[in-house]
N, C-alpha and C positions, 0 to 999 in steps of 0.2 A: 372451502375446507377439503373437499374431495380432490380438487386439483392440486392442492398443497401436499396431500398424502401421496398422490400418484407421483408427483415430482420428487418428493423425498425418497419414495421407494425406488425410483429409477436411479437416483444418485447413489443410494446405498448399494444397489445391485452392481453398479459400475465399478465400485472399489472393493467389493468383498471377494475373497478367494472362491473359486468355483462358481463364478457369477452365472446367472441364467442367460441363455441366448435369446435375444428379443426377436430376431429374424431367423427362421429355420428353413433349410432347403429340404422339402418333402418329396423331391423327385425320386423315381425308382433308383436312379444311379446313386443318389446320396444314401438312400436306405440300404443299398446293397454294397456299401463300401465297408470292408473289414477294418478292424482296429489297426492293421498294418498299412492302411490307406490303399490297399489293393481292391479294385472294383471287381465284383463278381459278375457284372453284366458282360455278355459276350456278343459281339456283332454277328449278324446273320451269316455273312460270308465265312467267317472263321468256323462257326457251327457247322455250316454245310461241309467244309473241308474235313472237319473231325468226323462227321458221319460218313462221308465218302471213303475215308481212309481207315475207318473203324478204329479211331484213336481215342474214343471216349464212349462212355455209357450215357445214353440219353434216357432221362426218366420223365415220363408224362405224368404230371401231378393231378390230372383231371380224373373224373370218375371212370370206372371200368366201362360203363355204358358209352361215354363219349369217346373213350380210347377205342372201343370196338367199332364205332362209326367211322373212325379215321384217325391216324396218328403218323408221326414222322417215322419213316421206314426203319430206322435203326433204333427205335425207342421201346423201352419196357414200360409197363404201366405200374407205377408206384403211387397210387392215389393218396393224396394228403389226408383225405377223410378216412378215418380208421387206421391211419399209419401205425398207431400204438399197437394194434393187434398183430402186426407182422414186422415190427422194427427189428427183431432179432434175426429174422430170415433175410432181411436186406443186409444186415451187417455180416452174416455168414456168407452171402452170395457175392457181395461186392467188396474186394479188398480196399483197404484204406488209402492206398496210393493211386487208386484209379481216378482218371479224369472223368468228372461227371458234369452233365449239362441237364438242368431241369427246365421244364417249360409248362405252360398251361395256355389258356386262350383269353384274349381280351386285354385291352390296355390297363384295366383296373383289377385284373385277376392277380391275387397274391398267393395262390396255392403253390406255385413254383418257388416263390420267394421264401415262404414258410418252410417248404421241404428243403431247400438249399441251406437255410439257416440251421435247421435241425441236423442235417448231414454234417455241417461244419462242427456243431456242438458234439456230435458223435465221434469226431476225430478225423473226418475226411478233410484233406488239405487242398484239393484242387477241384473246387465246386464252382460252376458258373450257372447263370440264369439267362435264358434266351427270352427276353421280354416280349409278351404278345406272340410267343413262339409259333403256336399252331397257325394263326391267321397269317403271320408274315411268311411262314414256310409255304403255305398253300398259295398265297398271292405271288410268290416267287417261282411257282411251278416246280418245286423240288419234290423228290420221291416220297410218296405216302403209301400206307397199307391200311387194310381193315382187319378187324378181328385180332386174334392172338397167334395166328399162324406163323410158325418159325421162331417164336419168342417164348422163352421160359417165363413162367409166371412167378415172380418173386414173392407173391402174396401167399402162395400155397407151398406146403412142405413136400 
């Protein structure tokens, strides 16, 4: 009886409009594809070039403590945790047409993904995510800094 119900459910699903997908791609690349089919994922080499040429704002989505311990040289700290408290300050500081690259640390870290999606919802058009950004940046021997020296803090007025 159970097998019959499962079989009937699968058949009905196949022929109904808006059917449910039985197999889903849960990769970061799939999760970070916009409705326009444009991927938000940025390769490390392209991110490096944007940082070197100062053609994007990099946003470190990690906590202020982790940011102070070390961050990508051209990055500002916009911690995803508590973002609601200073969302207006971010919107005032960063124009909507700015190219933005978000990152965090670890293959399973979703802070940068959540921040990027929120920025898109706020109206930003050119937002990318550098997956496992901090680790990959450090492993590639690219420039890093500690603390907030030389960077404005978008969290404070």
